[in-house]
BAKE-667885 format. One record per residue (C-alpha): residue number from 0; residue in three letters; x, y, z. Coordinates in Angstrom, 1 decimal, padded with zeros to 4 digits. Layout:
{NUM "ALA" {X Y Z}}
...
***
This chain:
{0 "MET" {-048.8 -018.8 -024.0}}
{1 "SER" {-049.3 -018.9 -020.3}}
{2 "ASN" {-047.1 -022.0 -020.0}}
{3 "THR" {-044.3 -020.1 -021.8}}
{4 "ILE" {-044.6 -017.2 -019.4}}
{5 "ASP" {-044.7 -019.5 -016.4}}
{6 "LYS" {-041.6 -021.4 -017.6}}
{7 "THR" {-039.8 -018.1 -018.2}}
{8 "ALA" {-040.6 -016.9 -014.7}}
{9 "LYS" {-039.5 -020.2 -013.2}}
{10 "ASN" {-036.2 -020.0 -015.1}}
{11 "PHE" {-035.7 -016.4 -013.9}}
{12 "ASN" {-036.4 -017.4 -010.3}}
{13 "ASP" {-034.1 -020.4 -010.6}}
{14 "ASN" {-031.3 -018.2 -012.0}}
{15 "GLN" {-031.8 -015.7 -009.2}}
{16 "LEU" {-031.6 -018.5 -006.6}}
{17 "PHE" {-028.5 -020.0 -008.2}}
{18 "GLY" {-026.9 -016.6 -008.3}}
{19 "LYS" {-027.5 -015.9 -004.6}}
{20 "VAL" {-026.3 -019.3 -003.5}}
{21 "ALA" {-023.2 -019.2 -005.7}}
{22 "GLU" {-022.4 -015.7 -004.4}}
{23 "LEU" {-022.7 -016.9 -000.8}}
{24 "ILE" {-020.5 -019.9 -001.4}}
{25 "GLU" {-017.8 -017.8 -003.1}}
{26 "LEU" {-017.9 -015.4 -000.2}}
{27 "ALA" {-017.6 -018.2 002.3}}
{28 "ARG" {-014.6 -019.7 000.4}}
{29 "ARG" {-012.9 -016.3 000.4}}
{30 "LYS" {-013.5 -016.0 004.1}}
{31 "VAL" {-012.1 -019.5 004.7}}
{32 "ALA" {-009.0 -018.8 002.6}}
{33 "THR" {-008.5 -015.5 004.4}}
{34 "THR" {-008.9 -017.1 007.8}}
{35 "VAL" {-006.4 -019.9 006.9}}
{36 "ASN" {-003.9 -017.4 005.6}}
{37 "LEU" {-004.0 -015.2 008.7}}
{38 "THR" {-003.9 -018.3 011.0}}
{39 "MET" {-000.8 -019.4 009.2}}
{40 "VAL" {000.8 -015.9 009.6}}
{41 "HIS" {000.1 -015.8 013.3}}
{42 "THR" {001.3 -019.4 013.7}}
{43 "TYR" {004.6 -018.6 012.0}}
{44 "PHE" {005.0 -015.6 014.2}}
{45 "GLU" {004.6 -017.7 017.3}}
{46 "ILE" {007.0 -020.3 016.0}}
{47 "GLY" {009.5 -017.5 015.4}}
{48 "ARG" {008.9 -016.3 018.9}}
{49 "MET" {009.5 -019.7 020.4}}
{50 "ILE" {012.7 -020.2 018.4}}
{51 "VAL" {014.1 -016.8 019.5}}
{52 "GLU" {013.2 -017.3 023.1}}
{53 "ASP" {014.8 -020.8 023.1}}
{54 "GLU" {017.9 -019.4 021.4}}
{55 "GLN" {018.2 -016.7 024.1}}
{56 "GLN" {018.2 -019.4 026.8}}
{57 "GLY" {020.9 -021.4 025.1}}
{58 "LYS" {022.9 -018.5 023.6}}
{59 "GLU" {026.1 -019.5 025.4}}
{60 "ARG" {026.3 -022.9 023.5}}
{61 "ALA" {028.4 -022.8 020.3}}
{62 "GLU" {026.5 -023.3 017.1}}
{63 "TYR" {023.3 -023.6 019.2}}
{64 "GLY" {020.9 -022.0 016.8}}
{65 "LYS" {022.1 -023.9 013.7}}
{66 "SER" {022.0 -027.4 015.4}}
{67 "VAL" {018.6 -026.8 017.1}}
{68 "LEU" {017.0 -025.5 013.9}}
{69 "LYS" {018.2 -028.5 011.9}}
{70 "ASP" {016.9 -030.9 014.5}}
{71 "LEU" {013.6 -029.0 014.8}}
{72 "SER" {013.3 -029.0 011.0}}
{73 "ASN" {013.8 -032.8 010.7}}
{74 "ARG" {011.3 -033.6 013.4}}
{75 "LEU" {008.6 -031.2 012.1}}
{76 "THR" {009.0 -032.4 008.6}}
{77 "GLU" {008.7 -036.0 009.7}}
{78 "LYS" {005.5 -035.2 011.5}}
{79 "PHE" {003.8 -032.5 009.3}}
{80 "GLY" {005.5 -032.8 005.9}}
{81 "LYS" {006.9 -030.0 003.8}}
{82 "GLY" {007.2 -026.3 004.8}}
{83 "PHE" {009.5 -026.6 007.8}}
{84 "SER" {013.0 -026.5 006.3}}
{85 "VAL" {015.8 -024.8 008.1}}
{86 "ASP" {015.5 -021.8 005.7}}
{87 "ASN" {011.7 -021.5 006.4}}
{88 "LEU" {012.3 -021.7 010.2}}
{89 "GLU" {014.9 -018.9 009.8}}
{90 "ARG" {012.3 -016.8 008.0}}
{91 "MET" {009.8 -017.4 010.8}}
{92 "LYS" {012.5 -016.3 013.3}}
{93 "ASN" {013.2 -013.1 011.3}}
{94 "PHE" {009.5 -012.5 010.9}}
{95 "TYR" {009.2 -012.4 014.7}}
{96 "LEU" {012.2 -010.2 015.1}}
{97 "ILE" {010.9 -007.7 012.6}}
{98 "TYR" {007.3 -007.6 013.7}}
{99 "SER" {007.5 -008.4 017.4}}
{100 "ASN" {006.6 -004.8 018.3}}
{101 "GLN" {003.7 -004.7 015.9}}
{102 "ILE" {001.6 -007.7 017.0}}
{103 "SER" {-001.4 -006.5 019.0}}
{104 "ALA" {-002.0 -008.0 022.5}}
{105 "THR" {-004.3 -010.9 022.9}}
{106 "PRO" {-006.0 -011.3 026.3}}
{107 "LEU" {-005.2 -014.7 027.9}}
{108 "ARG" {-008.1 -014.6 030.3}}
{109 "ASN" {-010.8 -012.1 031.1}}
{110 "LEU" {-011.3 -011.5 034.8}}
{111 "GLY" {-013.9 -008.8 035.2}}
{112 "ASN" {-012.0 -005.6 034.5}}
{113 "ALA" {-008.6 -007.2 034.4}}
{114 "VAL" {-006.5 -009.4 032.1}}
{115 "ILE" {-003.7 -011.8 032.8}}
{116 "TYR" {-000.5 -011.2 030.9}}
{117 "GLU" {002.9 -012.8 031.1}}
{118 "THR" {005.5 -010.7 032.9}}
{119 "SER" {009.0 -009.8 032.1}}
{120 "SER" {010.2 -013.4 032.7}}
{121 "ARG" {008.8 -014.2 029.3}}
{122 "LYS" {010.2 -011.1 027.5}}
{123 "LEU" {013.5 -011.3 025.6}}
{124 "GLN" {016.6 -010.4 027.4}}
{125 "SER" {018.4 -008.6 024.6}}
{126 "ASN" {019.7 -005.2 023.7}}
{127 "GLU" {016.5 -004.4 021.8}}
{128 "ASP" {013.6 -003.0 023.8}}
{129 "HIS" {010.7 -005.5 023.7}}
{130 "SER" {008.9 -003.9 026.6}}
{131 "SER" {005.7 -003.6 024.6}}
{132 "LEU" {005.7 -007.3 023.6}}
{133 "ILE" {002.8 -009.4 024.8}}
{134 "SER" {002.9 -013.1 024.4}}
{135 "SER" {-000.1 -015.3 023.6}}
{136 "THR" {001.1 -018.5 025.2}}
{137 "PRO" {-001.8 -020.8 026.2}}
{138 "LEU" {-002.9 -020.6 029.9}}
{139 "THR" {-001.8 -024.2 030.4}}
{140 "ASN" {001.8 -023.1 030.0}}
{141 "LEU" {001.4 -020.4 032.7}}
{142 "GLU" {000.8 -022.7 035.6}}
{143 "ASN" {004.1 -022.1 037.2}}
{144 "SER" {005.0 -018.7 035.8}}
{145 "ASP" {004.8 -015.3 037.4}}
{146 "LYS" {001.6 -013.5 036.5}}
{147 "THR" {000.5 -009.9 036.8}}
{148 "ILE" {-003.0 -008.5 036.7}}
{149 "VAL" {-003.2 -005.4 034.5}}
{150 "PRO" {-006.3 -003.2 034.1}}
{151 "ILE" {-007.6 -003.4 030.6}}
{152 "GLN" {-007.9 000.4 030.2}}
{153 "GLN" {-004.1 000.8 030.9}}
{154 "LYS" {-002.7 -002.1 028.9}}
{155 "VAL" {-005.1 -003.4 026.2}}
{156 "SER" {-006.1 000.0 024.7}}
{157 "ALA" {-002.5 000.9 024.0}}
{158 "GLU" {-001.6 -002.5 022.5}}
{159 "LEU" {-004.7 -002.6 020.2}}
{160 "GLN" {-003.5 000.5 018.4}}
{161 "MET" {-000.6 -001.5 017.0}}
{162 "PRO" {-001.1 -002.9 013.4}}
{163 "ARG" {-002.4 -006.4 013.1}}
{164 "PHE" {-001.5 -009.0 010.5}}
{165 "GLN" {-003.9 -008.6 007.5}}
{166 "ILE" {-002.1 -010.1 004.5}}
{167 "SER" {-000.7 -013.5 003.5}}
{168 "TRP" {002.6 -015.1 004.5}}
{169 "SER" {003.8 -014.8 000.9}}
{170 "HIS" {003.3 -011.0 001.1}}
{171 "TYR" {005.2 -010.8 004.3}}
{172 "LEU" {008.1 -012.8 002.7}}
{173 "ILE" {008.4 -009.8 000.3}}
{174 "LEU" {007.9 -007.2 003.0}}
{175 "MET" {010.6 -008.7 005.2}}
{176 "ARG" {013.2 -007.8 002.6}}
{177 "ILE" {012.5 -004.1 003.0}}
{178 "GLU" {015.0 -002.6 005.6}}
{179 "ASN" {013.3 000.8 006.1}}
{180 "PRO" {010.6 000.2 008.8}}
{181 "GLN" {008.5 003.2 007.5}}
{182 "GLU" {008.7 002.0 003.9}}
{183 "ARG" {007.8 -001.6 005.0}}
{184 "SER" {004.8 -000.3 007.0}}
{185 "PHE" {003.6 001.7 004.0}}
{186 "TYR" {003.5 -001.3 001.7}}
{187 "GLU" {001.8 -003.4 004.3}}
{188 "ILE" {-001.0 -000.9 004.8}}
{189 "GLU" {-001.4 -000.5 001.0}}
{190 "CYS" {-001.5 -004.2 000.5}}
{191 "ALA" {-004.3 -004.7 002.9}}
{192 "ALA" {-006.2 -001.6 001.8}}
{193 "ASN" {-006.1 -002.3 -001.9}}
{194 "ASN" {-006.0 -006.1 -001.9}}
{195 "TRP" {-002.7 -006.2 -003.8}}
{196 "SER" {-001.7 -009.5 -005.3}}
{197 "LEU" {002.0 -010.6 -005.0}}
{198 "LYS" {002.5 -009.3 -008.5}}
{199 "ASP" {001.0 -005.9 -007.6}}
{200 "LEU" {003.2 -005.7 -004.5}}
{201 "ASN" {006.3 -006.5 -006.4}}
{202 "ARG" {005.5 -004.0 -009.1}}
{203 "GLN" {004.7 -001.2 -006.7}}
{204 "TYR" {007.9 -001.8 -004.7}}
{205 "HIS" {010.2 -002.0 -007.7}}
{206 "SER" {008.5 001.1 -009.1}}
{207 "SER" {009.5 002.9 -005.8}}
{208 "LEU" {006.0 004.0 -005.0}}
{209 "TYR" {006.9 004.9 -001.5}}
{210 "GLU" {009.9 007.1 -002.5}}
{211 "ARG" {007.9 008.8 -005.4}}
{212 "LEU" {005.0 009.7 -003.1}}
{213 "ALA" {007.4 010.8 -000.3}}
{214 "LEU" {009.3 013.1 -002.7}}
{215 "SER" {006.1 014.9 -003.4}}
{216 "ARG" {005.3 015.7 000.2}}
{217 "ASN" {006.6 017.5 003.3}}
{218 "LYS" {008.2 015.7 006.2}}
{219 "GLU" {005.0 015.4 008.2}}
{220 "GLU" {003.2 013.8 005.3}}
{221 "VAL" {006.1 011.4 004.7}}
{222 "MET" {005.5 010.1 008.3}}
{223 "LYS" {001.8 009.8 007.5}}
{224 "LEU" {002.7 007.5 004.6}}
{225 "ALA" {004.2 005.1 007.0}}
{226 "ASN" {001.4 005.3 009.5}}
{227 "GLU" {-001.7 005.7 007.3}}
{228 "GLY" {-000.6 004.6 003.8}}
{229 "HIS" {-001.5 006.7 000.7}}
{230 "THR" {-004.5 008.9 001.8}}
{231 "ILE" {-006.2 011.3 -000.7}}
{232 "MET" {-007.3 014.5 001.1}}
{233 "LYS" {-006.2 017.3 -001.1}}
{234 "PRO" {-005.1 017.8 -004.8}}
{235 "GLU" {-001.4 017.4 -004.0}}
{236 "ASP" {-001.9 014.0 -002.6}}
{237 "ILE" {-002.4 012.4 -006.0}}
{238 "LEU" {001.0 013.5 -007.3}}
{239 "LYS" {003.9 011.1 -007.8}}
{240 "ASN" {007.5 012.1 -008.7}}
{241 "PRO" {007.8 010.7 -011.3}}
{242 "LEU" {004.8 008.7 -012.7}}
{243 "THR" {006.2 005.4 -013.8}}
{244 "LEU" {004.8 004.0 -017.1}}
{245 "GLU" {007.0 001.0 -017.8}}
{246 "PHE" {003.9 -001.1 -018.5}}
{247 "LEU" {003.3 000.8 -021.7}}
{248 "GLY" {006.1 -001.1 -023.4}}
{249 "MET" {007.4 002.0 -025.1}}
{250 "ASP" {011.1 002.7 -025.6}}
{251 "GLU" {012.5 006.1 -024.9}}
{252 "LYS" {015.1 005.6 -027.6}}
{253 "ASP" {012.4 005.4 -030.3}}
{254 "ALA" {010.6 008.5 -031.5}}
{255 "TYR" {007.0 008.6 -030.4}}
{256 "SER" {004.3 011.3 -030.5}}
{257 "GLU" {001.8 012.4 -027.9}}
{258 "SER" {-000.8 010.5 -029.9}}
{259 "ASP" {001.3 007.3 -029.7}}
{260 "MET" {001.6 007.7 -026.0}}
{261 "GLU" {-002.2 008.3 -025.6}}
{262 "HIS" {-003.0 005.1 -027.6}}
{263 "ALA" {-000.5 003.1 -025.4}}
{264 "ILE" {-002.1 004.5 -022.2}}
{265 "LEU" {-005.6 003.6 -023.4}}
{266 "SER" {-004.5 000.1 -024.3}}
{267 "LYS" {-003.2 -000.3 -020.7}}
{268 "LEU" {-005.9 001.8 -019.1}}
{269 "GLN" {-006.3 -000.4 -016.0}}
{270 "GLN" {-002.6 -000.3 -015.2}}
{271 "PHE" {-002.5 003.4 -015.9}}
{272 "ILE" {-005.4 004.1 -013.4}}
{273 "MET" {-003.6 001.9 -010.8}}
{274 "GLU" {-000.4 004.0 -011.3}}
{275 "LEU" {-002.4 007.3 -011.0}}
{276 "GLY" {-003.6 006.2 -007.6}}
{277 "LYS" {-006.8 005.9 -005.6}}
{278 "GLY" {-010.2 007.0 -006.6}}
{279 "PHE" {-009.7 007.6 -010.3}}
{280 "LEU" {-012.5 006.9 -012.9}}
{281 "PHE" {-011.9 007.3 -016.6}}
{282 "GLU" {-014.3 009.6 -018.5}}
{283 "ALA" {-013.0 010.5 -021.9}}
{284 "ARG" {-010.1 010.9 -024.3}}
{285 "GLN" {-009.7 013.9 -026.6}}
{286 "LYS" {-012.6 015.6 -024.9}}
{287 "ARG" {-013.7 018.5 -027.1}}
{288 "PHE" {-015.0 021.9 -026.0}}
{289 "THR" {-015.6 024.9 -028.2}}
{290 "PHE" {-015.7 028.7 -027.7}}
{291 "ASP" {-015.1 031.6 -030.1}}
{292 "ASP" {-015.7 029.1 -033.0}}
{293 "LYS" {-012.5 027.2 -032.1}}
{294 "HIS" {-012.2 023.6 -030.9}}
{295 "TYR" {-010.0 022.5 -028.1}}
{296 "PHE" {-009.2 019.0 -027.0}}
{297 "VAL" {-008.2 017.6 -023.6}}
{298 "ASP" {-006.1 014.5 -024.0}}
{299 "LEU" {-007.5 012.5 -021.0}}
{300 "VAL" {-010.3 013.3 -018.6}}
{301 "PHE" {-010.7 011.5 -015.3}}
{302 "TYR" {-012.8 012.0 -012.2}}
{303 "ASN" {-011.5 011.4 -008.7}}
{304 "ARG" {-014.3 010.2 -006.4}}
{305 "LEU" {-012.3 010.8 -003.3}}
{306 "LEU" {-011.5 014.4 -004.1}}
{307 "GLN" {-014.9 014.8 -005.9}}
{308 "CYS" {-013.5 016.7 -008.8}}
{309 "PHE" {-012.4 016.3 -012.5}}
{310 "VAL" {-008.8 015.7 -013.3}}
{311 "LEU" {-007.5 016.8 -016.7}}
{312 "ILE" {-004.3 015.3 -018.1}}
{313 "ASP" {-002.4 016.7 -021.0}}
{314 "LEU" {000.5 014.6 -022.4}}
{315 "LYS" {003.8 016.3 -023.4}}
{316 "THR" {006.6 014.2 -024.9}}
{317 "ASP" {009.0 017.1 -024.8}}
{318 "GLU" {010.2 019.6 -022.1}}
{319 "LEU" {007.4 021.6 -020.5}}
{320 "GLU" {006.9 025.1 -021.9}}
{321 "HIS" {005.2 028.3 -020.8}}
{322 "LYS" {002.4 027.9 -023.3}}
{323 "ASP" {001.6 024.4 -022.1}}
{324 "LEU" {000.8 025.9 -018.6}}
{325 "GLY" {-001.4 028.6 -020.1}}
{326 "GLN" {-003.3 026.1 -022.2}}
{327 "MET" {-004.0 023.9 -019.1}}
{328 "GLN" {-005.1 026.9 -017.2}}
{329 "MET" {-007.7 027.5 -019.9}}
{330 "TYR" {-008.9 023.9 -019.8}}
{331 "VAL" {-009.3 024.0 -016.0}}
{332 "ASN" {-011.1 027.3 -016.1}}
{333 "TYR" {-013.5 026.0 -018.7}}
{334 "TYR" {-014.4 022.9 -016.7}}
{335 "ASP" {-014.8 024.9 -013.5}}
{336 "ARG" {-017.2 027.4 -015.2}}
{337 "ASN" {-019.1 025.2 -017.6}}
{338 "VAL" {-018.9 021.5 -016.6}}
{339 "LYS" {-018.4 020.9 -012.8}}
{340 "LEU" {-021.4 021.0 -010.5}}
{341 "ASP" {-021.7 023.4 -007.6}}
{342 "THR" {-021.3 020.5 -005.2}}
{343 "GLU" {-018.0 019.4 -006.8}}
{344 "LYS" {-014.5 020.6 -005.9}}
{345 "PRO" {-012.4 022.7 -008.3}}
{346 "THR" {-010.9 020.9 -011.3}}
{347 "ILE" {-007.3 019.7 -011.2}}
{348 "GLY" {-005.0 019.9 -014.2}}
{349 "ILE" {-001.9 017.7 -014.6}}
{350 "LEU" {000.7 018.2 -017.3}}
{351 "LEU" {002.4 014.8 -017.8}}
{352 "CYS" {005.7 015.7 -019.3}}
{353 "LYS" {009.0 014.1 -020.1}}
{354 "LYS" {010.9 016.9 -018.4}}
{355 "LYS" {009.6 019.7 -016.1}}
{356 "ASN" {011.0 023.0 -014.9}}
{357 "ASN" {009.9 023.7 -011.4}}
{358 "ALA" {010.9 027.3 -011.5}}
{359 "LEU" {008.9 027.8 -014.7}}
{360 "VAL" {005.8 026.3 -013.1}}
{361 "GLU" {006.1 028.4 -010.0}}
{362 "LEU" {006.6 031.7 -011.9}}
{363 "THR" {003.9 031.1 -014.4}}
{364 "LEU" {001.0 029.9 -012.2}}
{365 "PRO" {-000.6 031.6 -009.2}}
{366 "LYS" {000.0 029.8 -005.9}}
{367 "GLU" {-003.7 028.8 -005.5}}
{368 "ALA" {-003.8 027.2 -009.0}}
{369 "ASN" {-004.9 023.6 -009.1}}
{370 "ILE" {-002.4 022.8 -011.9}}
{371 "TYR" {000.6 020.6 -011.5}}
{372 "ALA" {003.4 019.3 -013.7}}
{373 "SER" {004.5 015.7 -013.2}}
{374 "GLU" {007.3 013.9 -015.0}}
{375 "TYR" {006.9 010.4 -016.4}}
{376 "SER" {009.4 007.6 -016.9}}
{377 "LEU" {009.0 004.8 -019.4}}
{378 "TYR" {011.3 002.6 -017.2}}
{379 "LEU" {011.3 001.5 -013.6}}
{380 "PRO" {013.2 004.2 -011.7}}
{381 "ASP" {016.6 003.6 -010.0}}
{382 "LYS" {015.4 002.7 -006.5}}
{383 "GLN" {018.7 003.4 -004.9}}
{384 "LEU" {018.9 006.8 -006.5}}
{385 "LEU" {015.4 007.7 -005.3}}
{386 "GLN" {016.2 006.5 -001.8}}
{387 "GLN" {019.3 008.7 -001.8}}
{388 "LYS" {017.2 011.7 -003.0}}
{389 "LEU" {014.7 011.1 -000.3}}
{390 "THR" {017.4 010.9 002.4}}
{391 "GLU" {019.0 014.1 001.1}}
{392 "TRP" {015.6 015.9 000.9}}
{393 "LEU" {014.6 014.9 004.5}}
{394 "HIS" {018.1 016.0 005.7}}
{395 "GLU" {017.6 019.4 003.9}}
{396 "PHE" {014.2 019.8 005.4}}
{397 "GLU" {015.5 019.1 008.9}}
{398 "THR" {018.3 021.6 008.4}}
{399 "LEU" {015.9 024.3 007.3}}
{400 "ALA" {013.6 023.6 010.3}}
{401 "GLU" {016.5 024.0 012.7}}
{402 "ASP" {017.5 027.3 011.1}}
***
């Protein structure tokens, strides 16, 4: 008997040791992969910088860039193998041009309270302002260049506030296609914060996540999206306009019930939670509560750990009506009075409907109500249309501010 116990204990200890070692190795591999990816991104940025600066010096020569890149591509490919085609070198050049004002400064040499930086002789002589650009050329290349000593407090602190590269080169290849700098910054922040895969980034971009969040906010909060990403501080922050549910695989042309939609959501719960946004935890479907001998059911119940409150969702496959708002108000009141703890924030109610009437919502509900109506779409939205709506909305907001 004792031998069996000893053997069981040994197996348990061996499994524990194996688990710890395996976890450490996996962590190390992830760190190595991350380091390699980021090193590649910074290397491509520097290659882009060198190409741009070299082109600036030879800009008067006809077809300069094309011939130089072709020669550079052939020589790099001969020495290092694949990855340095003319097209790829063009991408590195564009990467530098797009992100040159976002790379944080890297000290070339610490000298007490000062740092050596390259001066304007290394900056681009173009129409674009590159005054904040700091190069990271090795010291060996600065032997004969003009140098300036700049106090750390005055120069480094400002540069370190700039965003640093945090995602892979493959992600940046997608981001570089986005023309709007604010939109591009938003997706970069969200990629890094949420560890998005390439598939995730593509889906969020084509679902117009930036535009949908922006259309649910005021102008100041739109700028926050570009600088901070999607932050959850208050109930309105979780809203999107509309909620895109193309992953459900449902066809708007076919007749479907609220029950059908609920089943489809539960079968794709992970994607649905990702579409809802940050901090959501699923609790229940068809949550029942009873009073006055009558049973009531909430379609979907979630908890948002960032807002520290329950989020009740009722599905409506038709146009929103007055009675739907009254019913959700009852659900929210019940949860606030009978379910939520004193330490938790007020319950949020969301009516997910095919078509909403903003005037109806505003007239029916008190201003302080934590109840919102959000439309859903079973197809990816028309991105150009949403961009146009956002432009018009921002223009309208600026006009009202001026008046």
